[in-house]
C-alpha positions in Angstrom: -15.5 -3.1 -7.5 -15.4 -2.8 -4.3 -12.2 -0.4 -3.3 -12.0 -1.3 0.1 -12.2 -5.3 1.3 -12.5 -6.0 4.8 -11.2 -9.9 6.1 -11.7 -11.3 9.3 -8.7 -14.3 9.1 -8.7 -15.1 12.7 -10.9 -14.2 15.4 -11.0 -10.7 16.8 -8.5 -9.1 13.8 -9.9 -7.3 11.1 -7.7 -6.4 7.9 -9.0 -3.3 6.1 -7.0 -3.4 2.0 -7.2 -0.6 0.2 -8.3 -2.1 -3.1 -7.3 -0.1 -6.4 -4.1 -1.3 -7.2 -4.1 -0.3 -10.4 -3.7 3.5 -9.2 -1.7 1.5 -6.1 -4.7 2.5 -3.8 -4.5 6.4 -4.5 -6.9 8.4 -2.5 -9.9 9.2 -4.1 -13.1 10.1 -2.6 -14.5 6.8 -3.9 -11.8 4.9 -2.0 -11.5 7.2 1.0 -15.3 7.3 2.1 -16.0 3.6 2.6 -12.7 3.2 4.3 -13.6 6.2 6.8 -16.9 4.4 7.0 -15.5 0.9 7.6 -13.2 2.1 9.9 -16.3 3.6 12.0 -17.8 1.0 11.8 -14.7 -1.7 12.7 -14.5 0.8 16.0 -17.9 0.2 17.1 -17.3 -3.5 16.9 -16.4 -4.7 20.8 -15.7 -8.3 18.5 -12.7 -6.6 17.0 -9.5 -6.4 19.3 -7.0 -5.2 16.1 -7.3 -3.5 13.0 -4.6 -3.8 10.3 -4.6 -1.4 6.8 -3.0 -2.4 4.0 -2.9 -1.9 0.3 -3.3 -4.3 -2.6 -1.1 -5.0 -4.5 2.5 -3.2 -4.6 1.5 -0.3 -2.8 0.8 1.0 0.6 -1.1 4.5 -0.7 0.2 6.6 -3.6 -1.6 9.6 -2.1 -3.8 12.3 -3.7 -4.6 10.6 -7.1 -3.9 13.8 -9.3 -5.5 12.0 -12.2 -8.8 11.2 -10.7 -9.7 11.9 -7.5 -13.6 11.8 -7.8 -16.1 14.1 -6.2 -16.7 14.3 -2.8 -20.1 13.7 -0.9 -22.4 16.7 0.0 -20.8 19.5 -1.8 -23.0 20.8 -4.8 -24.1 24.4 -4.7 -20.6 24.9 -2.6 -18.3 28.2 -3.1 -15.0 26.8 -4.7 -13.4 27.9 -1.2 -15.9 25.6 0.8 -15.3 23.3 -1.7 -12.0 22.3 -1.3 -11.9 23.4 2.4 -15.3 20.4 2.4 -12.7 18.2 0.7 -9.8 18.5 3.1 -12.0 17.9 6.1 -13.0 14.5 4.5 -9.8 13.3 4.1 -8.4 14.4 7.2 -11.6 12.8 9.1 -9.9 9.6 8.0 -6.8 10.8 9.9 -8.9 11.3 13.1 -10.9 8.3 12.8 -7.6 6.1 12.9 -6.1 8.0 15.9 -9.7 7.8 17.6 -10.3 4.0 17.4 -10.3 2.4 20.5 -8.4 -0.9 19.1 -4.6 -0.8 18.0 -4.6 -0.2 14.6 -1.3 -1.4 12.3 -0.4 -0.7 9.1 1.1 -3.3 6.7 3.3 -1.0 4.5 3.9 -4.0 1.6 4.7 -0.9 -1.1 5.2 2.8 -1.5 3.7 5.1 1.2 3.8 8.5 -0.6 1.9 11.6 0.5 -0.8 10.9 2.0 -0.4 7.8 2.3 2.7 8.4 4.4 0.0 10.2 6.4 -1.9 7.0 7.0 0.6 5.2 8.1 1.7 7.8 10.4 -2.2 7.5 12.0 -1.7 3.6 12.7 -0.4 3.1 16.1 2.2 0.4 14.6 3.7 0.6 11.3 5.3 -2.7 9.7 7.4 -2.1 6.6 7.7 -5.3 4.0 11.2 -4.9 2.2 9.5 -3.4 -0.5 8.3 -0.7 1.7 9.3 2.8 1.4 8.2 6.1 2.4 7.9 9.6 1.4 6.6 13.0 2.2 5.8 14.1 -1.5 4.1 17.6 -0.5 7.7 18.4 1.1 8.8 19.2 -2.8 5.7 21.8 -3.1 6.0 23.0 0.0 2.5 21.9 1.8 2.7 19.9 4.7 -0.3 21.0 6.1 -2.0 19.2 3.2 -1.0 16.0 3.6 -3.5 15.1 6.6 -1.5 16.1 9.4 1.8 15.3 8.4 3.8 17.8 10.4 2.3 16.6 13.7 2.1 12.7 13.2 6.2 12.5 11.6 7.9 14.0 14.5 5.9 12.0 17.3 6.5 8.7 15.6 10.0 9.5 14.6 11.0 11.1 17.8 
């Protein structure tokens, strides 16, 4: 199954869809690594004037997959702390990639944007929310913010 779908509904606009609706598009490495790769490719494509990011099904992105996060690439032989650091760097690189794109990036939030999913939406230049959309900083309940991919930086800049 393709976890990332890219379509061009109209010339100059690319729609990138997180396609794991059975898990509400939860962040697993088999989803996020191809997502980042697609964003990088779109950033290099000068025919693309705007990028829309959305989620398949009833959720935008439900944050970290607590059941099956998968295995990040290039971590064989790493110590546990280095493995954890490398994993976070890979995920945080997605936020940075969204921020660095020269095209405007629009988050079309169609449902839950929780934890890392909230950060994905905040990393986009513009957020458009459907009536069913809702946002939640899940890590706050556990005393976590840094692990939420830039939440403490992005949220104050989005809401003032």
